[in-house]
Backbone bond lengths (Angstrom), bond angles and torsions (degrees), N, CA, C in turn:
res aa  C-N    CA-C-N  psi(-1)  N-CA   C-N-CA  omega(-1)  CA-C   N-CA-C  phi
1 M - - - 1.487 - - 1.534 108.11 -
2 K 1.382 116.37 -36.08 1.441 120.81 -177.39 1.583 109.49 -62.02
3 Y 1.341 114.08 -37.83 1.480 118.58 -176.61 1.562 108.90 -68.50
4 V 1.306 120.01 -37.71 1.386 126.44 -178.39 1.538 108.22 -62.28
5 V 1.294 116.72 -44.72 1.462 120.69 -178.98 1.564 108.64 -66.90
6 A 1.287 114.93 -39.13 1.535 118.13 177.88 1.512 113.41 -62.42
7 V 1.381 113.11 -42.35 1.455 117.61 178.63 1.533 111.77 -66.33
8 L 1.298 116.46 -40.81 1.477 119.75 -178.28 1.572 109.00 -67.47
9 A 1.325 115.44 -35.62 1.497 118.46 177.71 1.578 111.36 -65.01
10 V 1.297 112.54 -42.40 1.451 117.40 -178.59 1.573 111.20 -68.54
11 L 1.324 116.79 -38.59 1.478 121.65 170.70 1.481 113.44 -61.17
12 A 1.291 118.61 -41.97 1.441 122.22 -178.64 1.579 108.32 -66.85
13 V 1.315 116.93 -41.76 1.459 121.06 177.31 1.582 109.58 -61.09
14 A 1.344 115.63 -42.88 1.450 119.45 179.85 1.531 110.68 -62.83
15 V 1.307 118.10 -44.83 1.462 121.72 179.22 1.524 108.25 -64.76
16 G 1.259 121.99 -40.65 1.455 125.66 179.21 1.516 110.24 -63.80
17 V 1.262 118.14 -44.00 1.496 121.08 176.93 1.524 112.59 -62.86
18 A 1.340 113.02 -38.84 1.455 119.20 176.38 1.511 110.36 -63.98
19 G 1.273 116.80 -41.76 1.482 120.98 176.30 1.461 113.99 -61.42
20 I 1.358 116.45 -41.24 1.446 119.48 178.39 1.582 109.65 -66.02
21 V 1.296 116.29 -43.61 1.472 117.90 -179.58 1.501 111.73 -64.77
22 L 1.308 116.57 -44.27 1.500 119.23 179.73 1.510 112.05 -69.24
23 G 1.350 116.53 -31.20 1.467 117.90 177.91 1.555 107.48 -72.06
24 E 1.295 119.75 -32.02 1.483 120.85 176.06 1.508 111.13 -67.84
25 A 1.258 118.79 -39.20 1.472 122.72 178.89 1.493 112.29 -68.85
26 D 1.319 117.01 -35.76 1.452 121.53 -178.70 1.492 113.34 -93.43
27 D 1.319 118.21 -3.51 1.447 124.82 178.30 1.573 106.55 64.41
28 S 1.291 116.94 44.48 1.459 119.86 178.96 1.515 113.05 -112.71
29 P 1.316 119.21 101.30 1.448 122.32 -175.82 1.546 110.44 -63.09
30 G 1.322 119.87 -33.28 1.419 121.64 -178.26 1.521 113.52 -64.60
31 L 1.381 115.28 -40.74 1.429 118.82 177.77 1.521 112.11 -69.22
32 Q 1.303 115.81 -35.82 1.492 119.60 176.77 1.554 107.53 -63.58
33 L 1.276 118.79 -44.77 1.468 120.65 -178.28 1.521 110.69 -63.10
34 L 1.325 117.72 -47.15 1.463 120.18 179.31 1.555 109.70 -61.87
35 G 1.266 122.32 -40.31 1.413 126.20 176.64 1.543 109.87 -61.49
36 A 1.331 116.26 -47.27 1.510 119.92 179.71 1.527 109.04 -62.63
37 L 1.324 118.54 -40.95 1.467 120.93 179.61 1.545 110.52 -65.69
38 L 1.289 115.52 -39.48 1.450 120.89 178.06 1.493 111.93 -60.81
39 V 1.377 116.01 -47.77 1.461 120.52 178.13 1.527 111.72 -63.16
40 I 1.336 117.50 -42.52 1.497 116.89 -179.27 1.511 111.17 -68.16
41 G 1.338 116.30 -38.28 1.469 119.69 -179.81 1.510 110.98 -67.95
42 A 1.290 118.85 -38.72 1.471 123.19 -179.96 1.472 112.06 -66.77
43 I 1.335 117.31 -39.56 1.462 121.37 177.76 1.529 109.55 -67.26
44 G 1.334 115.47 -47.10 1.456 119.33 177.17 1.511 113.80 -58.81
45 F 1.320 116.75 -42.44 1.493 120.75 176.96 1.481 111.17 -65.32
46 G 1.343 120.33 -39.73 1.414 121.57 -179.08 1.523 113.22 -70.57
47 V 1.295 117.04 -34.95 1.459 121.55 174.54 1.504 110.92 -65.81
48 R 1.339 116.20 -44.81 1.473 121.05 -179.76 1.548 111.19 -62.18
49 A 1.389 114.75 -41.57 1.423 119.63 -179.81 1.541 111.48 -66.94
50 A 1.302 115.41 -37.92 1.507 119.81 -178.76 1.526 109.33 -70.21
51 R 1.363 120.42 -36.78 1.389 122.20 178.93 1.560 112.84 -72.47
52 R 1.298 117.36 -32.01 1.428 121.12 177.18 1.524 113.14 -73.17
53 G 1.276 116.06 -26.00 1.480 122.92 -179.79 1.482 113.83 -69.73
54 R 1.303 118.71 -22.80 1.429 126.51 -176.32 1.481 113.26 -83.25
């Protein structure tokens, strides 16, 4: 189960980074904000899940 959470967190970070990059190319501040929030949330969720697993 720990590996599934890690994979989901990595995928969420990848989607968030893609949103930031695409928002930069399209000059869309909303997409950049959503991408940044997704990255921050995924990192926080991954850290929380890793700490709970110990």
